[in-house]
C-alpha positions as CSV (number, residue, x, y, z in Angstrom):
1,M,0.2,-4.5,-42.3
2,E,1.5,-2.0,-39.7
3,K,4.9,-0.4,-40.0
4,Y,6.6,0.4,-36.8
5,C,9.0,3.1,-35.6
6,D,10.5,1.9,-32.3
7,I,12.5,4.0,-29.9
8,I,14.7,1.6,-27.8
9,P,17.5,1.8,-25.3
10,H,21.0,1.1,-26.5
11,A,24.3,0.7,-24.7
12,T,25.3,4.1,-25.8
13,G,21.9,5.9,-25.3
14,W,18.8,5.5,-27.5
15,V,18.3,4.4,-31.2
16,Y,15.3,4.3,-33.4
17,V,14.3,1.3,-35.5
18,I,12.1,1.9,-38.6
19,D,10.6,-1.2,-40.2
20,G,13.4,-3.3,-38.6
21,V,16.3,-1.1,-39.7
22,Q,18.2,0.6,-36.8
23,S,19.4,4.1,-37.1
24,A,23.1,4.5,-37.9
25,S,23.6,6.9,-35.0
26,Y,22.6,6.7,-31.4
27,Y,21.1,9.5,-29.3
28,H,21.9,10.6,-25.7
29,T,18.1,11.0,-24.8
30,Y,14.8,9.5,-25.7
31,D,13.7,12.9,-27.0
32,L,16.6,13.2,-29.4
33,A,15.9,9.7,-30.8
34,M,12.3,10.5,-31.3
35,D,13.0,13.8,-33.0
36,A,15.6,12.1,-35.3
37,A,13.0,9.3,-36.1
38,K,10.3,12.0,-36.9
39,A,12.8,13.8,-39.2
40,Q,13.7,10.6,-41.0
41,L,10.2,9.7,-41.6
42,A,9.3,13.3,-42.8
43,R,12.2,13.1,-45.3
44,S,10.9,9.7,-46.6
45,G,7.3,11.0,-46.6
46,S,6.0,7.9,-44.7
47,T,4.8,9.4,-41.4
48,R,1.1,8.6,-41.8
49,D,1.3,4.8,-41.8
50,K,3.8,4.5,-38.9
51,V,3.0,3.2,-35.5
52,F,5.4,4.7,-32.8
53,R,6.3,2.5,-30.0
54,R,8.7,2.5,-27.0
55,Q,10.2,-0.3,-25.1
56,A,9.1,-0.7,-21.5
57,L,11.2,-1.9,-18.7
58,N,9.9,-5.5,-19.2
59,G,10.8,-5.4,-22.9
60,E,7.3,-5.1,-24.1
61,M,6.8,-2.7,-27.0
62,L,4.1,-0.1,-26.1
63,P,2.5,2.3,-28.5
64,V,3.3,6.1,-28.0
65,Q,0.3,8.3,-27.8
66,I,-0.5,10.1,-31.0
67,L,-1.4,13.8,-31.2
68,A,-4.0,15.4,-33.4
69,Q,-1.3,16.5,-36.0
70,G,-0.6,12.9,-36.6
71,M,2.8,12.8,-35.1
72,A,3.9,10.9,-31.9
73,T,4.5,12.7,-28.6
74,S,8.1,13.1,-27.6
75,R,7.4,11.7,-24.1
76,P,6.5,8.2,-23.2
77,S,2.9,7.9,-22.0
78,G,1.4,5.4,-19.7
79,S,2.7,3.6,-16.8
80,F,5.5,1.0,-16.6
81,R,4.7,-2.4,-15.1
82,H,7.2,-3.7,-12.6
């Protein structure tokens, strides 16, 4: 079973959701939310089994490209469908 770390827009900025649990704080930018999610996962020691995703404009959850170090990139990759 895959475990997800989602970065999604929120009325006040961005939040991360790890295994269905939303972050207590919100972040002004996508990059800040991604960095906070990475830090939370590093503290819990569960970075290897996570699938990072971002929410596209159409609501679809898209995977975030993974780097060789095993961590997600901070920038969304791919194109948005309109």
